[in-house]
MDTraj code that builds the backbone (N, CA, C; nanometers):
import mdtraj as md
import numpy as np

residues = "MET ARG VAL TYR GLY THR ILE GLU ASN GLU GLU GLY GLN ARG ILE TRP GLN VAL VAL THR THR ASP ALA ASN GLY PHE ASN ASP ASN VAL TYR LEU THR ALA LEU CYS GLN ASP LEU LEU LEU GLN LEU GLY GLU SER PRO PHE TYR ALA ASN PHE GLY ILE PRO ALA THR GLN SER VAL GLN THR GLN VAL PRO PRO ASP TYR TRP VAL MET GLN THR GLN GLN GLU TYR ALA GLN TYR PHE ALA SER LEU ILE ILE SER LYS VAL SER ARG ALA ALA ASN PRO THR TYR LYS VAL VAL VAL ILE THR HIS GLN GLY ALA ILE LEU THR GLN GLU VAL ALA ILE".split()
xyz = np.array([
    [1.7407, -0.3093, -0.4623],
    [1.6497, -0.2362, -0.3782],
    [1.5864, -0.3354, -0.2805],
    [1.5574, -0.2887, -0.1619],
    [1.5024, -0.3783, -0.0605],
    [1.4082, -0.3013, 0.0307],
    [1.3015, -0.3711, 0.0734],
    [1.2063, -0.3161, 0.1695],
    [1.1616, -0.4324, 0.2573],
    [1.1146, -0.4002, 0.3757],
    [1.0679, -0.5028, 0.4683],
    [0.9167, -0.4925, 0.4847],
    [0.8510, -0.6062, 0.4861],
    [0.7074, -0.6121, 0.5088],
    [0.6776, -0.7208, 0.6113],
    [0.5590, -0.7199, 0.6672],
    [0.5225, -0.8228, 0.7639],
    [0.4229, -0.9198, 0.7022],
    [0.4371, -1.0454, 0.7408],
    [0.3429, -1.1494, 0.7008],
    [0.3013, -1.2248, 0.8252],
    [0.1906, -1.2954, 0.8171],
    [0.1415, -1.3734, 0.9299],
    [0.1779, -1.5196, 0.9068],
    [0.2470, -1.5799, 1.0039],
    [0.2862, -1.7196, 0.9896],
    [0.1747, -1.8127, 1.0384],
    [0.2028, -1.9434, 1.0400],
    [0.1012, -2.0432, 1.0758],
    [0.0483, -2.0269, 1.2188],
    [0.1320, -1.9758, 1.3085],
    [0.0901, -1.9575, 1.4482],
    [0.0139, -1.8270, 1.4697],
    [-0.0011, -1.7489, 1.3650],
    [-0.0730, -1.6225, 1.3780],
    [0.0146, -1.5063, 1.4189],
    [0.1452, -1.5272, 1.4257],
    [0.2382, -1.4210, 1.4613],
    [0.2788, -1.3446, 1.3360],
    [0.2974, -1.2155, 1.3536],
    [0.3434, -1.1337, 1.2412],
    [0.4958, -1.1320, 1.2439],
    [0.5569, -1.1674, 1.1307],
    [0.7026, -1.1697, 1.1209],
    [0.7457, -1.0825, 1.0026],
    [0.8675, -1.0308, 1.0120],
    [0.9212, -0.9457, 0.9068],
    [0.9733, -1.0307, 0.7928],
    [0.9471, -0.9858, 0.6699],
    [0.9906, -1.0541, 0.5492],
    [1.0628, -0.9527, 0.4607],
    [1.1775, -0.9911, 0.4050],
    [1.2516, -0.9035, 0.3148],
    [1.1966, -0.9192, 0.1737],
    [1.1711, -0.8070, 0.1060],
    [1.1272, -0.8070, -0.0334],
    [1.2341, -0.7314, -0.1117],
    [1.2935, -0.7976, -0.2121],
    [1.4025, -0.7377, -0.2882],
    [1.3717, -0.7386, -0.4373],
    [1.4591, -0.6740, -0.5123],
    [1.4501, -0.6740, -0.6583],
    [1.4564, -0.8177, -0.7078],
    [1.3722, -0.8518, -0.8069],
    [1.3723, -0.9899, -0.8561],
    [1.4933, -1.0167, -0.9458],
    [1.5077, -1.1404, -0.9886],
    [1.6240, -1.1830, -1.0670],
    [1.6355, -1.1100, -1.2002],
    [1.5247, -1.0618, -1.2540],
    [1.5259, -0.9906, -1.3819],
    [1.5472, -0.8399, -1.3657],
    [1.5622, -0.7935, -1.2411],
    [1.5884, -0.6524, -1.2163],
    [1.4658, -0.5658, -1.1994],
    [1.3483, -0.6277, -1.1863],
    [1.2252, -0.5510, -1.1682],
    [1.1977, -0.5275, -1.0196],
    [1.1483, -0.4091, -0.9882],
    [1.1192, -0.3716, -0.8497],
    [0.9705, -0.3663, -0.8192],
    [0.8872, -0.4313, -0.8997],
    [0.7424, -0.4229, -0.8811],
    [0.6987, -0.4714, -0.7426],
    [0.7531, -0.5820, -0.6962],
    [0.7153, -0.6344, -0.5641],
    [0.7626, -0.5430, -0.4519],
    [0.8773, -0.4802, -0.4712],
    [0.9291, -0.3866, -0.3709],
    [0.8344, -0.2671, -0.3579],
    [0.7972, -0.2105, -0.4715],
    [0.7099, -0.0928, -0.4686],
    [0.5679, -0.1275, -0.4244],
    [0.5201, -0.2471, -0.4564],
    [0.3876, -0.2877, -0.4094],
    [0.3870, -0.3025, -0.2579],
    [0.4927, -0.3598, -0.2019],
    [0.5040, -0.3713, -0.0557],
    [0.5112, -0.2328, 0.0080],
    [0.5906, -0.1440, -0.0513],
    [0.6015, -0.0078, 0.0020],
    [0.4684, 0.0663, -0.0081],
    [0.3946, 0.0461, -0.1171],
    [0.2633, 0.1090, -0.1341],
    [0.1668, 0.0644, -0.0253],
    [0.1596, -0.0659, -0.0009],
    [0.0683, -0.1166, 0.1022],
    [0.1077, -0.0654, 0.2402],
    [0.2376, -0.0586, 0.2675],
    [0.2815, -0.0046, 0.3956],
    [0.2507, 0.1440, 0.4061],
    [0.2639, 0.2155, 0.2969],
    [0.2330, 0.3580, 0.2948],
    [0.0860, 0.3819, 0.3272],
    [-0.0017, 0.2972, 0.2751],
    [-0.1448, 0.3108, 0.3047],
    [-0.1755, 0.2825, 0.4515],
    [-0.0888, 0.2093, 0.5193],
    [-0.1093, 0.1776, 0.6605],
    [-0.0435, 0.2786, 0.7540],
    [0.0391, 0.3686, 0.7007],
    [0.1055, 0.4693, 0.7829],
    [0.0088, 0.5795, 0.8238],
    [0.0344, 0.6377, 0.9387],
    [-0.0329, 0.7617, 0.9762],
    [0.0374, 0.8755, 0.9039],
    [-0.0341, 0.9801, 0.8718],
    [0.0253, 1.0948, 0.8046],
    [0.1380, 1.1518, 0.8903],
    [0.2562, 1.1687, 0.8312],
    [0.3713, 1.2228, 0.9037],
    [0.4466, 1.1201, 0.9850],
    [0.4078, 0.9934, 0.9804],
    [0.4741, 0.8908, 1.0606],
    [0.6082, 0.8480, 1.0015],
    [0.6245, 0.8598, 0.8711],
    [0.7487, 0.8212, 0.8072],
    [0.8607, 0.9162, 0.8478],
    [0.9767, 0.8628, 0.8873],
    [1.0875, 0.9518, 0.9236],
    [1.1534, 1.0170, 0.8033],
    [1.1216, 0.9685, 0.6829],
    [1.1861, 1.0195, 0.5625],
    [1.0950, 1.1090, 0.4785],
    [0.9657, 1.0760, 0.4729],
    [0.8725, 1.1483, 0.3868],
    [0.7521, 1.1930, 0.4693],
    [0.7469, 1.3209, 0.5005],
    [0.6402, 1.3730, 0.5860],
    [0.5041, 1.3708, 0.5184],
    [0.4997, 1.3698, 0.3851],
    [0.3714, 1.3746, 0.3157],
    [0.3166, 1.2351, 0.2851],
    [0.3828, 1.1286, 0.3259],
    [0.3340, 0.9929, 0.3029],
    [0.2469, 0.9496, 0.4197],
    [0.1492, 0.8669, 0.3917],
    [0.0610, 0.8145, 0.4955],
    [-0.0811, 0.8649, 0.4778],
    [-0.1679, 0.8129, 0.5623],
    [-0.3106, 0.8441, 0.5578],
    [-0.3524, 0.8956, 0.6957],
    [-0.4275, 1.0066, 0.7036],
    [-0.4744, 1.0546, 0.8338],
    [-0.5925, 0.9697, 0.8835],
    [-0.5652, 0.8466, 0.9204],
    [-0.6713, 0.7528, 0.9569],
    [-0.7442, 0.7947, 1.0847],
    [-0.6716, 0.8435, 1.1841],
    [-0.7350, 0.8846, 1.3089],
    [-0.8345, 0.9975, 1.2852],
    [-0.7933, 1.0962, 1.2069],
    [-0.8824, 1.2068, 1.1753],
    [-1.0012, 1.1589, 1.0925],
    [-0.9779, 1.0623, 1.0057],
    [-1.0868, 1.0097, 0.9224],
    [-1.1913, 0.9393, 1.0071],
    [-1.1467, 0.8651, 1.1073],
    [-1.2408, 0.7972, 1.1964],
    [-1.3182, 0.8981, 1.2800],
    [-1.2484, 0.9993, 1.3297],
    [-1.3140, 1.0997, 1.4130],
    [-1.4168, 1.1810, 1.3358],
    [-1.3867, 1.2143, 1.2122],
    [-1.4776, 1.2976, 1.1333],
    [-1.5721, 1.2155, 1.0459],
    [-1.5512, 1.0837, 1.0394],
    [-1.6322, 0.9934, 0.9573],
    [-1.6253, 1.0280, 0.8087],
    [-1.5108, 1.0831, 0.7671],
    [-1.4868, 1.1157, 0.6264],
    [-1.3772, 1.0224, 0.5758],
    [-1.4063, 0.9397, 0.4760],
    [-1.3050, 0.8471, 0.4253],
    [-1.1831, 0.9224, 0.3708],
    [-1.0651, 0.8652, 0.3829],
    [-0.9424, 0.9342, 0.3402],
    [-0.9152, 0.9214, 0.1906],
    [-1.0180, 0.9408, 0.1071],
    [-1.0050, 0.9218, -0.0372],
    [-0.9014, 1.0150, -0.0996],
    [-0.8954, 1.1378, -0.0537],
    [-0.8001, 1.2336, -0.1097],
    [-0.6565, 1.1852, -0.0899],
    [-0.6260, 1.1378, 0.0299],
    [-0.4900, 1.0933, 0.0609],
    [-0.4566, 0.9649, -0.0139],
    [-0.5542, 0.8789, -0.0341],
    [-0.5328, 0.7570, -0.1118],
    [-0.5037, 0.7941, -0.2573],
    [-0.5742, 0.8941, -0.3091],
    [-0.5493, 0.9393, -0.4456],
    [-0.4076, 0.9945, -0.4603],
    [-0.3612, 1.0688, -0.3629],
    [-0.2250, 1.1215, -0.3667],
    [-0.1231, 1.0081, -0.3637],
    [-0.1495, 0.9066, -0.2832],
    [-0.0614, 0.7910, -0.2765],
    [-0.0598, 0.7176, -0.4100],
    [-0.1752, 0.7044, -0.4730],
    [-0.1826, 0.6398, -0.6037],
    [-0.0992, 0.7167, -0.7062],
    [-0.1094, 0.8481, -0.7063],
    [-0.0318, 0.9283, -0.8001],
    [0.1179, 0.9147, -0.7754],
    [0.1567, 0.9039, -0.6502],
    [0.2989, 0.8906, -0.6155],
    [0.3571, 0.7584, -0.6662],
    [0.2822, 0.6504, -0.6541],
    [0.3336, 0.5178, -0.6881],
    [0.3019, 0.4729, -0.8306],
    [0.2174, 0.5432, -0.9030],
    [0.1771, 0.5017, -1.0383],
    [0.2953, 0.4920, -1.1338],
    [0.3961, 0.5714, -1.1133],
    [0.5115, 0.5715, -1.2028],
    [0.5922, 0.4426, -1.1969],
    [0.5730, 0.3612, -1.0932],
    [0.6525, 0.2406, -1.0749],
    [0.5883, 0.1153, -1.1341],
    [0.4687, 0.1264, -1.1891],
    [0.3961, 0.0112, -1.2428],
    [0.3468, 0.0420, -1.3838],
    [0.3130, -0.0640, -1.4573],
    [0.2506, -0.0445, -1.5873],
    [0.1106, 0.0149, -1.5690],
    [0.0413, -0.0286, -1.4632],
    [-0.0901, 0.0260, -1.4297],
    [-0.1123, 0.0113, -1.2798],
    [-0.1720, 0.1113, -1.2188],
    [-0.2049, 0.1082, -1.0762],
    [-0.3427, 0.1681, -1.0569],
    [-0.4325, 0.0895, -0.9985],
    [-0.5680, 0.1370, -0.9686],
    [-0.5957, 0.1087, -0.8215],
    [-0.6332, 0.2107, -0.7489],
    [-0.6745, 0.1954, -0.6089],
    [-0.8196, 0.2406, -0.6006],
    [-0.9065, 0.1496, -0.5599],
    [-1.0490, 0.1833, -0.5519],
    [-1.1033, 0.1456, -0.4147],
    [-1.2044, 0.2180, -0.3739],
    [-1.2670, 0.1965, -0.2439],
    [-1.3566, 0.0728, -0.2479],
    [-1.3501, -0.0077, -0.1424],
    [-1.4369, -0.1250, -0.1295],
    [-1.5567, -0.0814, -0.0470],
    [-1.6745, -0.0800, -0.1065],
    [-1.7928, -0.0241, -0.0405],
    [-1.8525, -0.1176, 0.0638],
    [-1.8313, -0.2479, 0.0527],
    [-1.8942, -0.3424, 0.1451],
    [-1.8233, -0.3512, 0.2795],
    [-1.7062, -0.2915, 0.2925],
    [-1.6284, -0.3027, 0.4150],
    [-1.6755, -0.2010, 0.5189],
    [-1.6680, -0.2409, 0.6470],
    [-1.7071, -0.1517, 0.7564],
    [-1.6016, -0.0431, 0.7763],
    [-1.4740, -0.0817, 0.7753],
    [-1.3643, 0.0142, 0.7877],
    [-1.3263, 0.0621, 0.6487],
    [-1.2619, 0.1792, 0.6381],
    [-1.2146, 0.2217, 0.5061],
    [-1.1179, 0.1173, 0.4500],
    [-1.1582, 0.0529, 0.3428],
    [-1.0782, -0.0508, 0.2790],
    [-1.0647, -0.0166, 0.1317],
    [-0.9452, -0.0357, 0.0795],
    [-0.9179, -0.0031, -0.0589],
    [-0.8593, -0.1238, -0.1299],
    [-0.9039, -0.1441, -0.2527],
    [-0.8546, -0.2542, -0.3351],
    [-0.7461, -0.1990, -0.4263],
    [-0.6275, -0.2592, -0.4182],
    [-0.5140, -0.2182, -0.4992],
    [-0.4968, -0.3208, -0.6109],
    [-0.5039, -0.2751, -0.7348],
    [-0.4831, -0.3614, -0.8511],
    [-0.3638, -0.3063, -0.9282],
    [-0.2625, -0.3918, -0.9443],
    [-0.1393, -0.3522, -1.0102],
    [-0.1160, -0.4425, -1.1299],
    [-0.0777, -0.3833, -1.2417],
    [-0.0249, -0.4600, -1.3542],
    [0.1246, -0.4302, -1.3569],
    [0.2043, -0.5350, -1.3371],
    [0.3490, -0.5184, -1.3297],
    [0.4084, -0.5021, -1.4690],
    [0.5353, -0.4709, -1.4735],
    [0.6040, -0.4558, -1.6014],
    [0.6161, -0.5886, -1.6761],
    [0.6008, -0.7006, -1.6062],
    [0.6040, -0.8314, -1.6697],
    [0.4649, -0.8720, -1.7185],
    [0.3616, -0.7950, -1.6848],
    [0.2252, -0.8239, -1.7269],
    [0.1421, -0.8980, -1.6238],
    [0.1979, -0.9272, -1.5076],
    [0.1235, -0.9951, -1.4023],
    [0.0254, -0.8983, -1.3365],
    [-0.0911, -0.9484, -1.3016],
    [-0.1920, -0.8681, -1.2329],
    [-0.1921, -0.9083, -1.0860],
    [-0.1641, -0.8141, -0.9990],
    [-0.1605, -0.8372, -0.8546],
    [-0.2734, -0.7580, -0.7903],
    [-0.3455, -0.8236, -0.6997],
    [-0.4574, -0.7596, -0.6310],
    [-0.4420, -0.7786, -0.4810],
    [-0.4673, -0.6719, -0.4060],
    [-0.4594, -0.6772, -0.2603],
    [-0.5591, -0.5789, -0.2024],
    [-0.6316, -0.6206, -0.0984],
    [-0.7176, -0.5271, -0.0260],
    [-0.6444, -0.4805, 0.0987],
    [-0.6468, -0.3505, 0.1215],
    [-0.5786, -0.2914, 0.2359],
    [-0.6815, -0.2179, 0.3199],
    [-0.6988, -0.2624, 0.4442],
    [-0.7888, -0.1940, 0.5381],
    [-0.7093, -0.0896, 0.6129],
    [-0.7572, 0.0328, 0.6057],
    [-0.6848, 0.1436, 0.6689],
    [-0.7317, 0.1601, 0.8109],
])
top = md.Topology()
chain = top.add_chain()
for i, resn in enumerate(residues, 1):
    res = top.add_residue(resn, chain, resSeq=i)
    for name in ("N", "CA", "C"):
        top.add_atom(name, md.element.get_by_symbol(name[0]), res)
traj = md.Trajectory(xyz[None], top)
C-alpha cells in the first residue's frame, strides 16, 4: 500500500514523500498519513470519496468548529489502528486537532493538525 504526503525540507519548500507499508507488513504509517491529509481536505474535494474531508470554509464563515466532521473521520480511520483519539486543541486560534495513535506495534504517535 502506498500514499503520498508532503514534508517541509531545510529550505522551507514542501516536497512530496512516499509512505509505504513497512517491512513487517503494517500499514499504520500509511493510514496515519491518509488521516492527516483527510483532515486537511475540503468536504467533497476527494475524487474518490465524496464524504471525506472537513467543511473548513463553512466552519470559518459560521464560526462553528468542524467537530462533527472530525468525529466522522475518527470513526472511519479507527479500524486501522489499535487506538485512535482525535481531540480539539483549545489554545489554538484556528481549529486544531491533536491526533494520538497507538499502532499495532504499540508505538504512540502524536500529531497536531490545523484545519
